[in-house]
Structure formats: structure tokens, C-alpha cells
C-alpha positions, 0 to 999 in steps of 0.5 A, spaced: 151 596 885 151 591 880 152 583 882 159 583 878 161 588 883 158 585 889 161 578 887 168 582 887 168 586 893 165 579 897 171 575 894 176 581 896 173 580 903 173 573 903 180 573 900 183 579 906 179 575 912 183 568 909 189 571 909 189 574 916 186 567 918 193 564 915 197 569 919 193 567 926 194 560 925 201 561 924 202 565 930 198 561 934 202 558 940 209 560 937 214 565 940 217 571 937 224 572 938 227 580 938 234 579 937 237 585 940 245 588 938 246 590 946 247 586 953 242 587 958 240 593 962 242 598 957 237 604 953 236 599 948 235 593 952 229 597 956 226 599 950 226 592 947 223 589 953 218 593 954 216 592 946 217 585 948 212 585 954 206 588 950 207 586 942 204 579 942 198 582 944 197 585 937 200 580 932 194 576 930 194 568 934 198 572 939 204 569 939 209 570 946 215 575 945 222 574 948 228 578 948 235 575 946 240 579 947 247 578 941 252 584 943 258 584 939 261 590 935 256 596 936 251 591 935 253 590 928 253 582 929 246 582 931 244 586 924 248 582 920 245 575 924 238 578 922 239 579 915 243 573 913 242 568 918 235 568 921 229 565 919 225 569 914 219 567 917 217 572 922 218 569 928 225 573 929 225 580 929 231 585 930 234 591 934 240 594 933 244 601 934 240 607 931 248 608 927 247 602 923 243 604 917 249 610 916 254 605 917 252 601 911 250 607 907 257 609 908 260 603 906 267 603 911 266 598 914 267 590 911 264 587 916 257 589 914 253 584 910 246 587 909 243 592 905 239 597 910 234 598 905 232 591 904 230 590 911 223 589 913 222 595 916 218 596 923 219 602 925 222 606 931 218 607 938 222 613 939 223 619 934 227 623 939 222 628 939 223 629 947 229 625 948 237 628 946 243 624 946 247 627 952 255 627 953 255 626 961 262 628 964 264 627 971 264 633 976 271 631 978 274 631 971 280 634 969 275 638 963 269 640 966 265 643 960 265 643 952 269 650 953 275 647 956 275 640 951 276 645 946 282 648 948 288 645 945 294 644 950 290 642 956 288 634 958 284 631 953 277 629 955 278 621 956 271 618 953 269 612 953 265 608 948 263 601 945 265 600 938 265 602 931 258 603 928 256 604 935 252 611 936 257 613 942 264 611 938 261 615 932 258 621 934 265 622 939 269 622 932 265 626 929 264 631 934 271 632 935 273 634 928 267 638 927 267 642 934 275 641 935 275 637 941 281 635 945 278 628 946 282 621 948 277 615 945 277 609 949 273 604 945 271 597 946 266 596 952 261 591 950 255 596 952 252 602 955 252 600 963 259 598 962 262 605 960 257 608 966 261 603 971 268 605 968 266 612 969 263 612 976 270 608 977 273 614 975 277 610 969 274 615 964 272 622 964 265 622 960 260 618 956 255 619 951 248 617 954 241 618 952 236 622 956 231 616 956 237 611 957 239 615 963 232 615 966 233 607 966 240 606 967 242 611 971 237 615 974 242 617 980 246 622 975 240 626 974 239 628 982 243 635 984 250 633 987 250 627 984 257 628 981 255 627 974 253 633 970 252 634 962 256 638 958 253 637 951 246 635 947 246 632 941 241 630 936 237 637 939 236 643 934 234 647 941 237 645 948 232 641 953 230 646 958 232 640 963 240 642 961 239 650 960 247 650 960 249 645 956 249 647 948 248 643 943 252 641 938 249 645 932 250 651 936 258 650 936 258 648 929 263 654 926 261 653 918 256 650 913 260 644 913 260 642 920 253 643 921 251 638 914 255 633 918 251 634 924 245 634 920 247 627 916 249 624 924 243 626 927 238 623 921 239 616 924 235 619 931 229 619 927 230 612 928 232 612 935 231 604 937 230 601 930 226 594 929 226 590 923 225 583 920 229 579 915 228 581 908 224 576 904 218 574 909 211 572 907 208 579 905 202 577 909 206 576 915 211 583 914 204 587 913 202 583 920 208 585 924 208 592 921 201 593 923 202 591 929 208 595 931 204 601 930 198 598 934 202 597 940 204 604 940 196 606 941 196 601 947 194 604 954 198 600 958 204 600 954 205 608 955 203 608 962 209 603 963 214 607 958 211 613 962 214 609 969 221 608 965 221 616 964 222 614 956 221 617 950 215 614 945 214 618 939 213 612 934 215 612 926 212 606 922 215 601 918 215 605 911 217 612 914 223 608 917 224 605 910 224 612 907 228 615 912 234 609 910 233 612 903 233 619 905 241 617 908 243 614 902 241 620 897 245 625 902 250 629 899 256 625 895 261 630 898 258 630 906 258 622 905 265 622 903 268 627 909 263 623 914 268 616 910 274 619 911 273 621 919 271 614 920 277 612 916 282 617 921 279 614 927 281 607 925 288 609 923 
């Protein structure tokens, strides 16, 4: 190698080392805040607190990490805050509902204040590889199966949800249309645990809750004789063996348009628990956070803690997350239009 190239390689190495030192110097002794769009105790909160427990050791300078719950509007409040108000210095990270990027792509909610493509995407701990979004029902509810919920003229299935843009709300709206369900949607609960409590008080018949979230929030529902059972599986191409009698939404789709709508709605589950930083971060800090997020998912203690919580760990990184958001925006226009129509009707 010539002296010129040797000098160039050495200079580049010194520059890279200097940038790493700059990042470490910035984070040393500081605190990273994860702004979470939901209240304590639910599935998103479980993931956020697990990430917070281990994330700092992989960020240069080893900052401390805390979770700040900021519930509201199905986590839209937190998404708006991270994009518009949070300092763009690498000390604030956001986590919000998996359907929030799709909400922005659809453009049907005037409260959205962000472009999902411009977030600094860190990724998601789960791509839902061994998870499912489950429609739980009370054993003593008037409607005891998805087949009964498809019958016209009978009592409606009373389903609880948080708010527009949240997964539980929007999946219920979609499946009511696509599968012809007789549903009464009761939205406006502050978080998932509140809906579970309402079900246990018999104020509601049913509630969508992911398997990981059930393991963390309501593990007793998984036991025989609990008084609760699963009647439908969403975000699954095949049934989980644990629930052989509960069909997937895809199985029940009756035409290509319905299947395409389900496919669009299930796409965000690859970003099951999204983590982002604000747009416009210093490039070296953005790269450091993205690398730390993926390195975290190789940590033996992190994985052991996740296994104790019985939550799915199948991570996706920042670049792949951004590519998925791009795919959402490029879905067939007629399918996006139909989804917009469904959401408009649900508000009416």
C-alpha cells in the first residue's frame, strides 16, 4: 500500500474514533428519556421498560434510560411530541402504536403532525414472529364465537378500544367491514389494562390484546377455566398452535379486496413495538442509537428477561423499519382509499 493510501486510512480511522469519542462524551452522565404513548402496565409499557433497563449499556457513554408515559389519542399525542417538540439532541426517544405510521399515510386524521418517513427510526424489538393479535371474549358473553358475531339480527359483540389510530380501534373497524361482524365498538378507554378491567367487570364482551401483552398483563386469561377465550387471531398467516380453534382473519376473508385490506392492516405488525428518535438528529448520534438498539437485542440478560416476561423478541432495525414505512405509503391507491373510507365512516 502506498504511503498516500496508508495515510488516508489512518486519517479516516482517527476521524471515526474522534466521532465515537464525541458521542460518548455527549452521553456520559446524561439521561435518555423514552416517551411512551401509553399508560403503565400494558404491552407497550412492558417492552419500553425492558428496553430502558438494558439500552444504556450499548449507547456510547452509557447514559441512564427512563420511561415517561404520555398516553393520549391512542398514542398520537406522544408521536406528535417526539416529532415536533422533543429536543433533537439524541436524549429523547419515542414509542407509539404500531398503526400510527399507517394513520399518517392515510391522512384521514387532521391531528397528525408528522411525516413518518422523517422520524429517525431505531426499529422494533418484535416483528410478531411468534405473536398474534388476539380477540379475547368472555365465556359468558352473549356472543361466544366469531361465527356468532357474523350472524345478523342477534346481539352485537361489544368490543372495547382506546381511540382512533390505535390498533384495537382500527382493527375492529376493519374486521367489522371485511368479515361482516355485528359489533358495537366502545372507544375512549385510556389504555389496554383499563379495557381488560372493563371486560372483567362485564362492561364489555371482547377486547383485542396481543399474546405478548396477555402474558404480561393478563396471564391468568391463558389458564383453563379463566372465563376468557380467544375467538379470532389477527396478524397471523397461520393459527398459533396454542389456539387451534380460533381462526385467523385471513381465513375468513371472502374476496380479494378484503384480503388486500387485511394485508395492509397487518403490515405494521412487522413494526410491532416501534421505537424512533426525532428527525434532524446529529448524524453520529443517530447512528449510535440505531446501532445500540440492534446490539441490545444480542444481550443475554435482555433476552433472558424477555423470556421471563414471555414476550416475542424478533427485532427489526432502523433501516428496515424505514423501508417498511415506505412500503406502506406505496400500497395500491384503491386499497388506501378504501381504508380511508372505513375510518371516515367509523367517525361518523
